[in-house]
Backbone as a printed PyTorch tensor [residue, N CA C, xyz], in Angstrom:
tensor([[[  0.3930,   0.4290,  20.5430],
         [  1.7970,  -0.1610,  20.6710],
         [  2.6140,   1.2850,  20.1610]],

        [[  3.6520,   1.7750,  20.7330],
         [  4.3750,   2.9070,  20.2810],
         [  5.2630,   2.3390,  19.1660]],

        [[  5.6280,   2.9810,  18.1680],
         [  6.6210,   2.5910,  17.1060],
         [  7.9560,   3.0400,  17.5040]],

        [[  8.8300,   2.0930,  17.2290],
         [ 10.2000,   2.5370,  17.5480],
         [ 10.8730,   3.1380,  16.4730]],

        [[ 11.1930,   4.2340,  16.5870],
         [ 11.7340,   5.1540,  15.3930],
         [ 13.3440,   4.9670,  15.2080]],

        [[ 13.7910,   4.1480,  16.0480],
         [ 15.3210,   4.2210,  16.0900],
         [ 15.7310,   2.7350,  15.3880]],

        [[ 14.7960,   2.1090,  15.0780],
         [ 14.9460,   0.6710,  14.4870],
         [ 15.6440,   0.9940,  13.0810]],

        [[ 16.4890,  -0.0770,  12.7990],
         [ 17.1730,   0.2380,  11.4690],
         [ 16.2620,  -0.4280,  10.3900]],

        [[ 15.1690,  -0.9510,  10.5640],
         [ 14.0980,  -1.5000,   9.6620],
         [ 13.5930,  -0.4850,   8.7390]],

        [[ 12.2960,  -0.6540,   8.3560],
         [ 11.7450,   0.2190,   7.5770],
         [ 11.6090,   1.8040,   7.9390]],

        [[ 11.9210,   2.7130,   7.0380],
         [ 11.5410,   4.0290,   7.6140],
         [ 10.2200,   4.2070,   8.1030]],

        [[  9.7310,   5.2890,   8.7990],
         [  8.6720,   5.4490,   9.4020],
         [  7.6300,   5.9480,   8.2670]],

        [[  6.3430,   5.3230,   8.7490],
         [  5.3160,   5.7470,   7.8680],
         [  4.5700,   7.1230,   8.4310]],

        [[  4.3390,   8.0180,   7.7320],
         [  3.8420,   9.2920,   8.0970],
         [  2.2710,   9.5400,   7.6290]],

        [[  1.5510,   9.9310,   8.7880],
         [  0.0910,  10.3420,   8.5830],
         [  0.0550,  11.6680,   8.7670]],

        [[ -0.9510,  12.6230,   7.9870],
         [ -1.1370,  14.0770,   8.0040],
         [ -2.3570,  14.4670,   8.1840]],

        [[ -2.6460,  15.3780,   9.2510],
         [ -4.0270,  15.9020,   9.4910],
         [ -4.1620,  17.2800,   9.2360]],

        [[ -5.0560,  17.7480,   8.5100],
         [ -5.1240,  19.3280,   8.5570],
         [ -3.6230,  19.6230,   7.6410]],

        [[ -3.3360,  18.8350,   6.6540],
         [ -2.1000,  19.0190,   5.8640],
         [ -1.6600,  20.3360,   5.2270]],

        [[ -2.5590,  21.0360,   4.8470],
         [ -2.2040,  22.3350,   4.3390],
         [ -1.4690,  21.8380,   2.8880]],

        [[ -0.5040,  22.5240,   2.5700],
         [  0.4580,  22.4500,   1.4420],
         [  1.3440,  21.2380,   1.6560]],

        [[  1.3540,  20.7280,   2.9800],
         [  2.3710,  19.5280,   3.0920],
         [  3.8330,  19.9590,   3.8390]],

        [[  4.1510,  21.3180,   4.1280],
         [  5.4150,  21.5740,   4.5700],
         [  5.7530,  20.7560,   5.6220]],

        [[  4.9380,  20.6120,   6.7320],
         [  5.4070,  19.7830,   7.8120],
         [  5.8090,  18.4390,   7.4380]],

        [[  4.9940,  17.9210,   6.5830],
         [  5.3180,  16.5810,   6.1590],
         [  6.5880,  16.4400,   5.4500]],

        [[  6.9540,  17.4580,   4.6220],
         [  8.3460,  17.6330,   3.9390],
         [  9.3120,  17.4710,   4.8430]],

        [[  9.1910,  18.4700,   6.0480],
         [ 10.2290,  18.6190,   7.2320],
         [ 10.3710,  17.1650,   7.9050]],

        [[  9.3670,  16.5120,   8.1890],
         [  9.4310,  15.2060,   8.9480],
         [ 10.1700,  14.2390,   8.0660]],

        [[  9.6870,  14.2600,   6.7080],
         [ 10.3940,  13.3350,   5.7250],
         [ 12.0120,  13.6460,   5.6040]],

        [[ 12.4480,  14.8270,   5.8150],
         [ 13.9010,  15.3000,   5.6490],
         [ 14.5520,  14.7300,   6.8400]],

        [[ 13.8220,  14.9970,   8.0820],
         [ 14.6540,  14.5970,   9.1900],
         [ 14.5980,  13.1520,   9.5300]],

        [[ 13.3530,  12.4120,   9.4980],
         [ 13.2140,  11.0800,   9.9360],
         [ 13.2640,  10.1090,   8.6970]],

        [[ 13.1130,  10.4540,   7.4020],
         [ 12.9650,   9.7410,   6.4180],
         [ 11.6350,   9.2840,   6.2840]],

        [[ 11.2480,   8.0760,   5.5290],
         [  9.9920,   7.6220,   5.8290],
         [  9.1020,   8.1560,   4.4300]],

        [[  7.9610,   7.5900,   4.5180],
         [  7.0700,   8.1520,   3.4090],
         [  5.6740,   8.6160,   3.9180]],

        [[  4.9720,   9.4520,   3.4010],
         [  3.6910,   9.8100,   3.6620],
         [  2.5290,   8.6480,   3.4470]],

        [[  1.7170,   7.8640,   4.0830],
         [  0.9300,   7.1580,   4.0970],
         [ -0.4620,   7.5960,   3.4260]],

        [[ -0.8010,   8.7530,   4.0490],
         [ -2.0670,   9.5530,   3.7170],
         [ -2.1560,  10.9140,   4.3490]],

        [[ -2.9480,  11.7930,   3.6780],
         [ -3.1820,  13.1180,   4.2580],
         [ -4.7070,  13.2090,   4.6180]],

        [[ -5.1120,  14.1600,   5.3160],
         [ -6.5410,  14.4970,   5.6050],
         [ -6.6690,  16.1910,   5.5530]],

        [[ -6.9560,  16.4560,   4.2570],
         [ -7.1030,  18.0590,   3.7740],
         [ -8.4080,  18.2290,   3.1630]],

        [[ -9.0650,  19.1600,   3.3930],
         [-10.5560,  19.6440,   2.9380],
         [-10.3570,  20.7740,   2.0780]],

        [[ -9.3110,  21.4840,   2.0030],
         [ -9.2550,  22.7020,   1.3060],
         [ -8.8900,  22.2070,  -0.3010]],

        [[ -9.6300,  22.7410,  -1.1610],
         [ -9.4380,  22.1890,  -2.5680],
         [ -7.9910,  22.6160,  -3.1060]],

        [[ -7.5190,  23.9650,  -2.5830],
         [ -6.3160,  24.3470,  -3.2650],
         [ -5.1860,  23.5200,  -2.6280]],

        [[ -5.2230,  23.2980,  -1.3050],
         [ -4.2110,  22.5960,  -0.7910],
         [ -4.1740,  21.2090,  -1.2560]],

        [[ -5.4270,  20.6780,  -1.2900],
         [ -5.5040,  19.2910,  -1.9180],
         [ -4.8410,  19.1310,  -3.2440]],

        [[ -5.0390,  20.0050,  -3.9710],
         [ -4.4310,  20.0660,  -5.5060],
         [ -2.8910,  20.0820,  -5.2720]],

        [[ -2.3020,  20.5330,  -4.2890],
         [ -0.8930,  20.7470,  -4.2040],
         [ -0.3880,  19.3870,  -3.4660]],

        [[ -1.2510,  18.6340,  -2.7810],
         [ -0.8590,  17.4830,  -2.0480],
         [ -0.6630,  16.4490,  -3.1160]],

        [[ -2.0870,  16.4940,  -3.9900],
         [ -1.8920,  15.5170,  -5.1220],
         [ -0.7960,  15.4930,  -6.1950]],

        [[ -0.2410,  16.8460,  -6.3050],
         [  0.5470,  16.9470,  -7.2030],
         [  2.1020,  16.5260,  -6.7130]],

        [[  2.2400,  16.6840,  -5.4240],
         [  3.5140,  16.3260,  -4.5440],
         [  3.6310,  14.8850,  -4.3160]],

        [[  2.6480,  14.4110,  -3.9120],
         [  2.5980,  13.0460,  -3.3710],
         [  1.2780,  12.2890,  -4.2940]],

        [[  1.4200,  12.0720,  -5.7670],
         [  0.2840,  11.7140,  -6.4060],
         [ -0.4680,  10.1260,  -6.1210]],

        [[  0.6780,   9.6690,  -5.4880],
         [ -0.1340,   8.0250,  -5.0060],
         [ -0.5770,   8.0750,  -3.5850]],

        [[ -0.4410,   9.1680,  -3.0240],
         [ -0.6440,   9.0420,  -1.3390],
         [ -2.5630,   9.6680,  -1.4650]],

        [[ -3.3550,   8.6380,  -0.8500],
         [ -4.7090,   9.3290,  -0.5740],
         [ -4.9130,  10.2970,   0.2830]],

        [[ -6.0020,  11.2640,  -0.0750],
         [ -6.2680,  12.1820,   0.8520],
         [ -7.7380,  11.7250,   1.2470]],

        [[ -7.5790,  11.6940,   2.5080],
         [ -8.7840,  11.1350,   3.2560],
         [ -9.8410,  12.0940,   3.5090]],

        [[ -9.7440,  13.2940,   3.2060],
         [-10.5610,  14.5780,   3.3000],
         [-10.8770,  14.9770,   4.6900]],

        [[-12.1330,  15.0090,   4.8150],
         [-12.6660,  15.5230,   6.1010],
         [-12.4500,  14.7280,   7.3540]],

        [[-11.7300,  15.1790,   8.3540],
         [-11.2060,  14.2300,   9.3260],
         [-12.5120,  13.8230,  10.3730]],

        [[-13.6270,  14.5370,  10.1580],
         [-14.8280,  14.2340,  11.0190],
         [-15.5060,  13.1070,  10.2550]],

        [[-15.3420,  12.8560,   9.1380],
         [-16.0900,  11.7980,   8.3880],
         [-15.2600,  10.5260,   8.0540]],

        [[-14.2210,  10.4190,   8.5140],
         [-13.1980,   9.2580,   8.4340],
         [-13.5290,   8.1920,   9.2450]],

        [[-13.5460,   7.0240,   8.8270],
         [-13.7260,   5.7390,   9.8890],
         [-12.1900,   5.4060,  10.1150]],

        [[-11.8030,   5.8540,  11.2190],
         [-10.3430,   5.5660,  11.6590],
         [ -9.9840,   4.1330,  11.6600]],

        [[-10.8390,   3.4110,  12.0160],
         [-10.5680,   2.0330,  12.1350],
         [-10.2600,   1.2600,  10.8820]],

        [[-10.5800,   2.0460,   9.6470],
         [-10.0500,   1.5650,   8.4970],
         [ -8.7690,   2.1760,   7.7460]],

        [[ -8.0960,   3.0550,   8.5400],
         [ -7.0950,   3.8660,   8.0040],
         [ -5.7620,   3.0070,   8.4300]],

        [[ -4.7680,   2.8520,   7.7330],
         [ -3.5870,   2.3870,   7.9470],
         [ -2.9240,   3.0030,   9.2300]],

        [[ -2.2140,   2.2770,  10.1140],
         [ -1.7870,   3.0530,  11.2700],
         [ -0.3350,   3.5110,  10.7330]],

        [[  0.1240,   4.6810,  11.4560],
         [  1.4680,   5.1130,  10.9180],
         [  2.1810,   5.4500,  12.2530]],

        [[  3.5440,   5.5590,  11.9960],
         [  4.5710,   5.8410,  13.0770],
         [  4.5460,   7.0940,  13.6050]],

        [[  4.2440,   8.0560,  12.6820],
         [  4.4120,   9.6300,  12.8340],
         [  3.2410,  10.1770,  12.3420]],

        [[  2.6610,  10.9080,  13.3990],
         [  1.4040,  11.5590,  12.8260],
         [  1.6480,  13.3330,  13.1410]],

        [[  1.3650,  13.8480,  11.9510],
         [  1.6210,  15.4110,  11.8870],
         [  0.2880,  15.9030,  11.6900]],

        [[  0.0840,  17.2340,  12.2090],
         [ -1.3040,  18.0040,  12.2180],
         [ -0.8020,  19.4190,  12.1260]],

        [[ -1.6070,  20.1830,  11.1310],
         [ -1.5920,  21.5180,  10.9880],
         [ -2.7220,  22.0060,  11.9050]],

        [[ -3.0850,  23.4710,  11.9660],
         [ -4.0600,  24.0170,  12.5740],
         [ -5.0820,  23.9600,  11.5680]],

        [[ -6.4550,  23.6270,  12.1670],
         [ -7.3630,  23.4700,  11.0700],
         [ -7.9180,  24.9970,  10.6760]],

        [[ -8.4380,  25.0450,   9.4340],
         [ -8.9060,  26.1350,   9.0360],
         [-10.0480,  26.9850,   9.9750]],

        [[ -9.9040,  28.1960,  10.4170],
         [-10.8160,  28.9480,  11.2150],
         [-11.5470,  29.8400,  10.4610]],

        [[-12.8780,  30.0090,  10.6470],
         [-13.5100,  31.2990,   9.9760],
         [-12.7790,  32.6780,  10.7510]],

        [[-12.6120,  33.6490,   9.9420],
         [-12.1310,  34.7830,  10.3940],
         [-13.5210,  35.5630,  10.6840]],

        [[-13.5240,  35.7020,  12.2810],
         [-14.8700,  36.2550,  12.6020],
         [-14.8770,  37.7700,  12.2890]],

        [[-16.1030,  38.2350,  11.7780],
         [-16.1620,  39.5950,  11.4110],
         [-15.5250,  40.0970,  10.4280]],

        [[-14.8210,  39.1600,   9.4670],
         [-14.3950,  39.5170,   8.2740],
         [-14.5540,  38.5950,   7.0610]],

        [[-15.0350,  39.1670,   6.1300],
         [-15.5970,  38.0330,   4.9200],
         [-15.9720,  36.7550,   5.4560]],

        [[-17.1180,  36.6140,   5.9800],
         [-17.7190,  35.3090,   6.7320],
         [-17.4120,  34.1180,   5.9170]],

        [[-17.3190,  33.9710,   4.6740],
         [-17.2630,  32.7640,   4.0230],
         [-15.6360,  32.3600,   3.9710]],

        [[-14.7190,  33.1100,   4.3680],
         [-13.2270,  33.0430,   4.3260],
         [-12.9020,  32.2240,   5.3600]],

        [[-11.7190,  31.2790,   5.1750],
         [-11.1040,  30.5950,   6.5500],
         [ -9.7440,  30.9980,   6.4400]],

        [[ -9.0120,  30.7850,   7.4930],
         [ -7.6800,  31.1140,   7.6430],
         [ -7.0080,  29.7160,   7.9810]],

        [[ -5.7010,  29.6320,   7.8610],
         [ -5.1030,  28.3220,   8.1490],
         [ -4.5060,  27.7270,   6.8710]]])
């Protein structure tokens, strides 16, 4: 069922995949209002930033290990680009 974002009821809930530092989430909140219900971010540095700005919002971690049937539904889903390894440069370093 699709969420009605024009409703005057509660502001939309936001879910965030590959969240990074949460810039996209901040933009969505600024435009649509609403609250972030959860993040899914595996980078330790980015996760620290998310926990600082959204201390009550759970970080689900690795999206491939989440049981999505147990995750609360959201009205808006944001997603950053997943981190990619830089081929041929510093093999253990990711981009994104």
